[in-house]
C-alpha positions in Angstrom: 99.5 162.8 -97.1 96.2 161.0 -96.0 95.9 160.5 -92.8 95.5 156.6 -91.8 92.5 156.3 -89.7 92.0 153.3 -87.5 88.3 152.6 -86.4 87.4 152.2 -82.6 87.4 148.9 -81.2 83.8 148.0 -80.2 83.4 146.2 -76.8 82.8 142.2 -77.8 79.2 141.2 -76.5 79.4 140.0 -73.1 83.1 141.7 -72.3 81.2 144.2 -70.1 79.8 141.6 -68.1 83.1 140.3 -67.3 84.9 142.5 -64.6 85.7 141.9 -61.0 82.6 143.7 -59.0 81.8 143.3 -55.4 78.2 141.7 -56.5 80.6 138.6 -58.1 82.8 138.7 -55.6 79.8 138.1 -52.8 78.6 135.3 -55.1 81.4 133.6 -55.5 82.1 133.9 -51.7 78.3 132.6 -51.1 79.9 129.5 -53.0 82.9 129.0 -51.2 81.6 128.9 -48.3 79.3 126.4 -48.5 81.4 124.0 -50.6 83.3 123.9 -47.0 82.1 120.4 -45.0 83.6 122.5 -41.7 80.3 125.2 -43.1 77.9 123.3 -42.3 78.4 120.7 -39.2 79.5 124.6 -36.7 76.6 125.8 -38.1 74.5 122.7 -37.7 76.2 122.6 -34.4 75.3 126.5 -33.5 71.3 126.1 -34.7 71.2 122.8 -31.9 72.9 124.1 -29.3 71.3 128.1 -29.6 67.5 126.4 -30.6 68.1 123.1 -28.6 70.0 123.8 -25.4 67.9 126.6 -23.5 64.8 124.1 -24.2 66.3 121.5 -22.4 67.7 123.6 -19.4 64.2 125.1 -19.2 62.7 121.5 -18.8 64.9 120.5 -16.4 64.8 123.3 -14.3 61.1 122.8 -14.6 61.3 119.2 -13.3 63.8 120.0 -10.2 61.7 123.5 -9.2 60.4 122.1 -6.2 64.2 121.3 -5.3 65.7 124.9 -6.0 66.4 127.1 -3.0 64.6 130.4 -2.5 67.1 132.2 -3.5 67.3 130.2 -6.6 63.8 131.1 -7.4 63.8 134.4 -6.9 66.3 135.2 -9.3 65.5 132.9 -11.3 65.4 134.3 -15.4 63.6 133.2 -18.4 65.4 134.8 -20.7 68.9 133.4 -19.5 67.6 130.0 -19.3 65.9 130.0 -22.8 69.0 131.7 -24.4 71.6 129.8 -22.6 72.5 128.1 -26.2 74.9 131.4 -27.0 77.7 129.9 -24.5 78.1 126.9 -27.5 77.0 128.4 -30.0 79.4 131.5 -30.0 82.5 129.0 -30.0 81.1 126.9 -33.4 80.4 130.6 -34.7 83.6 132.0 -34.2 86.0 129.0 -34.9 84.0 128.7 -38.0 84.6 132.4 -38.7 88.2 131.8 -38.6 87.9 129.1 -41.2 85.9 131.4 -43.6 89.8 132.8 -44.3 92.0 130.5 -43.1 90.7 127.2 -45.3 92.1 129.1 -48.1 95.2 130.6 -46.3 96.3 126.6 -45.6 95.3 124.9 -49.0 97.0 127.6 -51.5 93.8 128.8 -52.8 93.8 132.5 -51.4 96.5 132.6 -54.5 94.1 132.2 -56.6 91.3 134.5 -55.0 93.5 137.1 -55.2 94.6 136.6 -58.2 91.2 136.6 -59.8 90.7 140.1 -57.5 93.8 141.4 -57.2 92.4 144.5 -55.3 91.8 142.1 -52.4 89.3 144.0 -50.4 86.6 142.9 -51.8 86.8 139.4 -51.0 87.3 140.6 -47.3 84.4 142.6 -47.5 82.9 139.8 -49.7 83.3 137.2 -46.6 82.0 139.5 -44.5 78.9 140.5 -45.8 78.5 136.6 -46.8 79.3 135.1 -43.1 77.4 138.1 -41.0 74.2 137.7 -43.3 74.1 133.6 -42.8 75.0 134.1 -39.1 72.7 136.4 -38.4 69.5 134.8 -40.3 70.3 132.0 -38.5 70.7 132.5 -34.8 67.9 135.1 -35.1 65.9 131.8 -35.9 67.2 129.9 -33.7 66.8 132.7 -30.8 63.4 132.6 -31.7 62.7 129.1 -31.6 64.9 128.7 -28.3 62.7 131.4 -27.0 58.8 130.4 -28.0 60.0 126.7 -27.6 60.8 127.1 -23.7 57.7 129.6 -22.3 55.3 127.0 -22.1 57.6 125.0 -20.5 58.2 128.2 -17.8 55.4 128.1 -18.0 54.5 125.1 -15.1 55.6 127.3 -12.6 54.3 130.6 -13.8 57.9 132.2 -14.4 57.2 132.1 -18.1 57.8 135.8 -19.6 56.2 137.5 -23.1 58.0 138.6 -26.3 56.6 141.8 -25.7 57.8 142.5 -22.2 60.3 145.0 -21.5 64.1 144.8 -23.1 62.7 140.7 -24.0 62.9 141.6 -27.4 66.1 143.8 -27.1 67.8 140.4 -26.0 66.5 137.8 -27.9 67.2 139.9 -31.0 70.5 141.0 -29.5 71.8 137.2 -28.9 71.2 136.9 -32.5 73.4 140.2 -33.2 75.9 138.9 -30.5 76.7 135.3 -32.4 76.9 137.6 -35.8 79.7 139.8 -34.2 81.4 137.1 -32.9 81.9 134.9 -36.2 83.3 138.1 -37.5 85.7 139.2 -35.2 86.8 135.0 -35.5 87.0 136.2 -39.2 89.1 139.5 -38.5 91.2 137.5 -36.4 91.7 134.6 -39.4 92.2 137.5 -41.4 94.9 138.8 -39.0 96.8 135.4 -37.8 96.3 133.5 -41.6 96.4 130.1 -39.5 93.7 127.7 -38.5 95.5 127.0 -35.2 96.6 130.3 -34.1 92.9 132.3 -35.5 91.1 130.0 -33.1 93.9 130.1 -30.3 93.7 133.9 -30.3 89.8 134.0 -30.8 89.9 131.2 -27.3 92.0 133.7 -25.5 90.0 137.0 -27.0 86.6 135.9 -25.6 87.4 133.6 -23.1 90.5 133.4 -21.6 90.8 137.2 -20.5 87.4 137.2 -18.3 89.0 134.4 -16.8 92.0 136.6 -16.4 90.3 139.0 -14.6 88.0 136.6 -12.2 91.5 136.1 -10.3 92.7 139.8 -9.9 92.2 141.7 -7.1 88.4 142.9 -7.1 89.5 146.6 -7.6 91.2 145.7 -10.7 89.0 143.1 -12.1 85.7 145.1 -11.5 87.4 148.4 -13.5 88.4 146.3 -16.4 86.0 143.5 -16.7 83.2 145.1 -18.1 85.0 146.5 -21.0 86.4 143.1 -22.0 84.7 142.0 -25.7 83.2 139.2 -24.2 81.5 140.8 -21.1 80.7 143.9 -23.7 79.2 141.7 -26.4 76.8 139.9 -23.7 75.4 143.0 -22.0 72.7 143.0 -24.6 71.6 139.2 -24.1 71.0 140.5 -19.9 67.6 141.1 -19.5 69.1 143.9 -16.2 72.5 145.4 -16.5 74.7 144.1 -13.6 76.1 146.8 -11.2 80.0 145.9 -12.6 79.0 145.5 -16.7 77.9 148.4 -19.2 74.5 148.7 -20.4 72.9 146.7 -23.5 73.4 148.9 -26.5 77.1 150.7 -24.9 78.4 147.6 -24.4 77.4 146.0 -27.6 78.7 149.2 -29.6 81.8 148.5 -28.0 82.2 145.2 -28.8 81.1 146.1 -32.6 84.0 148.9 -32.3 86.5 145.8 -31.5 85.2 143.8 -34.2 85.8 146.4 -36.9 88.8 147.5 -35.6 90.0 143.6 -36.4 87.9 144.0 -39.3 90.3 147.2 -40.4 93.4 145.9 -39.2 93.3 142.2 -41.4 92.3 144.8 -44.1 95.1 147.2 -44.2 97.9 144.0 -43.2 96.1 142.1 -46.6 97.1 144.9 -48.8 100.4 145.4 -47.8 101.3 141.6 -46.6 102.0 138.7 -49.4 99.6 136.3 -50.1 
Protein backbone atom coordinates (compact mmCIF):
# COMPACT_ATOMS: atom_id res chain seq x y z
CA UNK A 1 0.00 0.00 0.00
CA UNK A 2 1.36 3.33 -0.93
CA UNK A 3 0.83 6.25 1.43
CA UNK A 4 -0.58 9.48 0.13
CA UNK A 5 1.32 12.41 1.46
CA UNK A 6 -0.10 15.89 1.66
CA UNK A 7 2.38 18.68 1.24
CA UNK A 8 2.60 21.01 4.20
CA UNK A 9 0.80 24.25 3.64
CA UNK A 10 3.23 27.08 3.54
CA UNK A 11 2.11 30.40 4.98
CA UNK A 12 0.84 32.84 2.45
CA UNK A 13 2.75 36.08 2.07
CA UNK A 14 1.81 38.43 4.83
CA UNK A 15 -0.14 35.83 6.85
CA UNK A 16 2.39 36.05 9.68
CA UNK A 17 1.66 39.72 9.92
CA UNK A 18 -2.13 39.53 10.24
CA UNK A 19 -2.40 38.36 13.85
CA UNK A 20 -3.59 40.52 16.71
CA UNK A 21 -0.65 41.95 18.63
CA UNK A 22 -0.44 44.51 21.41
CA UNK A 23 1.43 46.89 19.12
CA UNK A 24 -1.35 46.77 16.53
CA UNK A 25 -3.96 47.30 19.23
CA UNK A 26 -2.04 50.33 20.51
CA UNK A 27 -1.95 51.78 16.99
CA UNK A 28 -5.69 51.23 16.67
CA UNK A 29 -6.36 52.91 20.03
CA UNK A 30 -4.19 55.85 19.01
CA UNK A 31 -6.31 56.31 15.89
CA UNK A 32 -9.56 55.99 17.83
CA UNK A 33 -8.44 58.44 20.50
CA UNK A 34 -7.72 61.21 17.99
CA UNK A 35 -10.86 60.50 15.98
CA UNK A 36 -12.99 61.76 18.90
CA UNK A 37 -13.79 65.46 18.84
CA UNK A 38 -14.06 65.33 22.63
CA UNK A 39 -10.37 64.38 22.76
CA UNK A 40 -9.20 67.57 21.12
CA UNK A 41 -11.51 69.83 23.13
CA UNK A 42 -10.80 68.21 26.49
CA UNK A 43 -7.05 68.14 25.97
CA UNK A 44 -7.09 71.73 24.73
CA UNK A 45 -9.01 72.81 27.83
CA UNK A 46 -6.65 70.94 30.14
CA UNK A 47 -3.52 72.36 28.48
CA UNK A 48 -4.86 75.91 28.48
CA UNK A 49 -5.98 75.60 32.10
CA UNK A 50 -2.73 74.06 33.30
CA UNK A 51 -0.40 76.31 31.32
CA UNK A 52 -2.34 79.56 31.38
CA UNK A 53 -4.24 79.75 34.63
CA UNK A 54 -1.12 79.80 36.79
CA UNK A 55 0.35 82.64 34.76
CA UNK A 56 -2.93 84.56 34.98
CA UNK A 57 -3.21 84.04 38.75
CA UNK A 58 0.41 85.13 39.20
CA UNK A 59 -0.28 88.37 37.34
CA UNK A 60 -3.39 89.08 39.41
CA UNK A 61 -1.60 88.31 42.69
CA UNK A 62 1.30 90.59 41.87
CA UNK A 63 -1.04 93.38 40.79
CA UNK A 64 -2.75 93.23 44.21
CA UNK A 65 0.38 92.51 46.26
CA UNK A 66 0.22 95.82 48.11
CA UNK A 67 -3.33 95.06 49.22
CA UNK A 68 -2.54 91.60 50.59
CA UNK A 69 -2.38 91.11 54.35
CA UNK A 70 0.95 90.32 56.03
CA UNK A 71 -0.22 86.78 56.78
CA UNK A 72 -1.12 86.18 53.10
CA UNK A 73 2.29 87.45 52.03
CA UNK A 74 4.03 85.25 54.58
CA UNK A 75 2.23 82.12 53.35
CA UNK A 76 2.50 82.94 49.65
CA UNK A 77 3.74 79.97 47.62
CA UNK A 78 5.12 80.41 44.13
CA UNK A 79 4.48 76.72 43.44
CA UNK A 80 0.83 76.79 44.51
CA UNK A 81 0.17 79.84 42.36
CA UNK A 82 2.03 78.81 39.22
CA UNK A 83 0.61 75.26 39.21
CA UNK A 84 -2.91 76.24 40.28
CA UNK A 85 -4.38 75.24 36.94
CA UNK A 86 -4.39 71.58 37.92
CA UNK A 87 -7.82 72.02 39.54
CA UNK A 88 -9.55 72.57 36.19
CA UNK A 89 -7.22 70.32 34.20
CA UNK A 90 -8.03 67.43 36.54
CA UNK A 91 -11.72 67.61 35.70
CA UNK A 92 -11.14 67.77 31.94
CA UNK A 93 -8.61 64.93 32.00
CA UNK A 94 -10.80 62.73 34.21
CA UNK A 95 -13.91 63.24 32.08
CA UNK A 96 -11.97 62.46 28.91
CA UNK A 97 -10.60 59.33 30.56
CA UNK A 98 -14.17 58.14 31.10
CA UNK A 99 -15.13 58.99 27.51
CA UNK A 100 -12.16 57.09 26.08
CA UNK A 101 -13.92 53.81 26.81
CA UNK A 102 -17.59 54.62 27.44
CA UNK A 103 -17.82 56.31 24.05
CA UNK A 104 -17.43 52.90 22.42
CA UNK A 105 -20.07 51.35 24.68
CA UNK A 106 -22.57 54.11 23.88
CA UNK A 107 -22.19 53.67 20.11
CA UNK A 108 -21.90 49.87 20.17
CA UNK A 109 -18.45 50.02 18.59
CA UNK A 110 -17.07 48.06 21.53
CA UNK A 111 -18.58 44.87 20.06
CA UNK A 112 -16.61 45.36 16.86
CA UNK A 113 -13.50 46.08 18.90
CA UNK A 114 -13.85 42.88 20.91
CA UNK A 115 -14.64 40.89 17.76
CA UNK A 116 -11.31 42.04 16.36
CA UNK A 117 -9.52 41.48 19.70
CA UNK A 118 -11.31 38.50 21.31
CA UNK A 119 -9.03 38.37 24.36
CA UNK A 120 -10.20 41.90 25.30
CA UNK A 121 -7.45 42.75 27.78
CA UNK A 122 -5.09 44.07 25.06
CA UNK A 123 -7.79 46.66 24.32
CA UNK A 124 -7.78 47.89 27.92
CA UNK A 125 -3.99 47.94 28.07
CA UNK A 126 -3.82 49.73 24.72
CA UNK A 127 -6.24 52.44 25.86
CA UNK A 128 -4.32 52.79 29.13
CA UNK A 129 -0.92 53.13 27.47
CA UNK A 130 -2.07 55.53 24.75
CA UNK A 131 -4.11 57.79 26.98
CA UNK A 132 -1.52 57.75 29.75
CA UNK A 133 1.33 58.65 27.38
CA UNK A 134 -0.62 61.45 25.69
CA UNK A 135 -1.78 62.90 29.00
CA UNK A 136 1.63 62.84 30.64
CA UNK A 137 3.36 64.41 27.64
CA UNK A 138 0.88 67.28 27.35
CA UNK A 139 0.56 67.89 31.08
CA UNK A 140 4.31 67.89 31.62
CA UNK A 141 4.71 70.49 28.87
CA UNK A 142 1.85 72.55 30.31
CA UNK A 143 3.29 72.34 33.84
CA UNK A 144 6.68 73.53 32.65
CA UNK A 145 5.10 76.41 30.72
CA UNK A 146 3.05 77.40 33.77
CA UNK A 147 6.05 77.32 36.08
CA UNK A 148 8.59 79.10 33.89
CA UNK A 149 5.99 81.56 32.63
CA UNK A 150 4.99 82.56 36.15
CA UNK A 151 8.43 83.17 37.65
CA UNK A 152 9.24 86.41 35.75
CA UNK A 153 5.88 87.80 36.92
CA UNK A 154 6.48 86.76 40.53
CA UNK A 155 9.93 88.34 40.37
CA UNK A 156 8.26 91.77 40.56
CA UNK A 157 7.96 91.32 44.33
CA UNK A 158 10.83 88.85 44.75
CA UNK A 159 8.62 85.86 45.57
CA UNK A 160 9.76 83.72 42.64
CA UNK A 161 11.49 80.38 42.99
CA UNK A 162 13.81 78.34 40.76
CA UNK A 163 13.46 74.91 39.24
CA UNK A 164 16.58 73.79 41.08
CA UNK A 165 15.22 74.80 44.50
CA UNK A 166 14.49 71.90 46.89
CA UNK A 167 11.39 69.89 45.90
CA UNK A 168 10.37 72.29 43.10
CA UNK A 169 11.14 69.89 40.24
CA UNK A 170 9.21 67.18 42.06
CA UNK A 171 6.17 69.47 42.32
CA UNK A 172 6.25 70.48 38.64
CA UNK A 173 6.74 66.95 37.31
CA UNK A 174 4.43 65.61 40.02
CA UNK A 175 1.58 67.76 38.71
CA UNK A 176 1.85 65.96 35.37
CA UNK A 177 2.04 62.58 37.11
CA UNK A 178 -1.03 63.32 39.23
CA UNK A 179 -3.09 64.44 36.23
CA UNK A 180 -2.01 61.37 34.26
CA UNK A 181 -3.13 58.99 36.97
CA UNK A 182 -6.33 60.98 37.46
CA UNK A 183 -7.08 60.43 33.77
CA UNK A 184 -6.34 56.72 34.08
CA UNK A 185 -8.60 56.52 37.12
CA UNK A 186 -11.36 58.05 35.00
CA UNK A 187 -10.69 55.46 32.30
CA UNK A 188 -10.83 52.62 34.82
CA UNK A 189 -14.09 53.90 36.33
CA UNK A 190 -15.55 54.24 32.84
CA UNK A 191 -14.62 50.62 32.11
CA UNK A 192 -16.26 49.52 35.37
CA UNK A 193 -19.51 51.45 34.89
CA UNK A 194 -19.65 51.27 31.05
CA UNK A 195 -21.83 54.38 30.96
CA UNK A 196 -20.66 57.93 30.30
CA UNK A 197 -22.92 59.71 32.79
CA UNK A 198 -22.34 57.06 35.44
CA UNK A 199 -18.58 57.09 34.93
CA UNK A 200 -18.33 60.87 35.16
CA UNK A 201 -20.56 60.91 38.25
CA UNK A 202 -18.43 58.22 39.89
CA UNK A 203 -15.21 60.09 39.09
CA UNK A 204 -16.65 63.33 40.46
CA UNK A 205 -17.86 61.55 43.58
CA UNK A 206 -14.49 59.97 44.27
CA UNK A 207 -12.38 63.03 43.53
CA UNK A 208 -14.59 65.95 44.59
CA UNK A 209 -17.52 64.83 46.76
CA UNK A 210 -15.62 62.64 49.23
CA UNK A 211 -13.27 65.47 50.34
CA UNK A 212 -16.32 67.68 50.87
CA UNK A 213 -17.99 65.05 53.03
CA UNK A 214 -14.95 64.61 55.25
CA UNK A 215 -14.77 68.40 55.66
CA UNK A 216 -18.10 68.40 57.52
CA UNK A 217 -17.20 65.49 59.78
CA UNK A 218 -15.86 66.08 63.31
CA UNK A 219 -12.24 67.15 63.18
CA UNK A 220 -10.98 63.95 64.78
CA UNK A 221 -12.70 61.86 62.09
CA UNK A 222 -11.86 64.15 59.20
CA UNK A 223 -8.18 64.41 60.10
CA UNK A 224 -7.95 60.61 60.27
CA UNK A 225 -9.72 59.93 56.96
CA UNK A 226 -8.78 62.91 54.80
CA UNK A 227 -5.09 62.06 54.10
CA UNK A 228 -6.07 58.71 52.57
CA UNK A 229 -8.69 59.99 50.14
CA UNK A 230 -7.63 59.72 46.48
CA UNK A 231 -7.56 63.48 45.83
CA UNK A 232 -5.61 64.39 48.96
CA UNK A 233 -3.20 61.48 48.56
CA UNK A 234 -2.58 62.26 44.90
CA UNK A 235 -2.05 66.01 45.25
CA UNK A 236 0.50 65.54 48.02
CA UNK A 237 3.12 65.26 45.29
CA UNK A 238 2.30 68.81 44.14
CA UNK A 239 2.64 70.38 47.59
CA UNK A 240 6.03 71.95 48.30
CA UNK A 241 5.73 71.19 52.02
CA UNK A 242 3.50 68.51 53.53
CA UNK A 243 0.58 69.62 55.66
CA UNK A 244 0.49 68.09 59.18
CA UNK A 245 -2.78 66.35 58.25
CA UNK A 246 -1.67 64.96 54.88
CA UNK A 247 0.68 62.25 53.70
CA UNK A 248 4.13 63.19 52.48
CA UNK A 249 4.73 63.50 48.73
CA UNK A 250 5.73 60.06 47.53
CA UNK A 251 3.78 57.87 49.99
CA UNK A 252 0.66 59.87 49.14
CA UNK A 253 1.19 59.59 45.41
CA UNK A 254 1.95 55.87 45.66
CA UNK A 255 -1.36 55.41 47.50
CA UNK A 256 -3.16 57.30 44.73
CA UNK A 257 -1.39 55.12 42.17
CA UNK A 258 -2.54 52.04 44.08
CA UNK A 259 -6.14 53.26 43.90
CA UNK A 260 -5.81 53.71 40.13
CA UNK A 261 -4.17 50.32 39.59
CA UNK A 262 -6.82 48.62 41.76
CA UNK A 263 -9.56 50.21 39.64
CA UNK A 264 -7.82 49.09 36.45
CA UNK A 265 -7.42 45.55 37.82
CA UNK A 266 -11.11 45.40 38.76
CA UNK A 267 -12.12 46.68 35.31
CA UNK A 268 -9.87 44.04 33.68
CA UNK A 269 -11.53 41.25 35.65
CA UNK A 270 -15.04 42.44 34.82
CA UNK A 271 -14.08 42.97 31.19
CA UNK A 272 -13.40 39.25 30.90
CA UNK A 273 -16.52 38.19 32.81
CA UNK A 274 -19.21 40.43 31.32
CA UNK A 275 -20.71 40.49 27.87
CA UNK A 276 -19.93 43.44 25.65
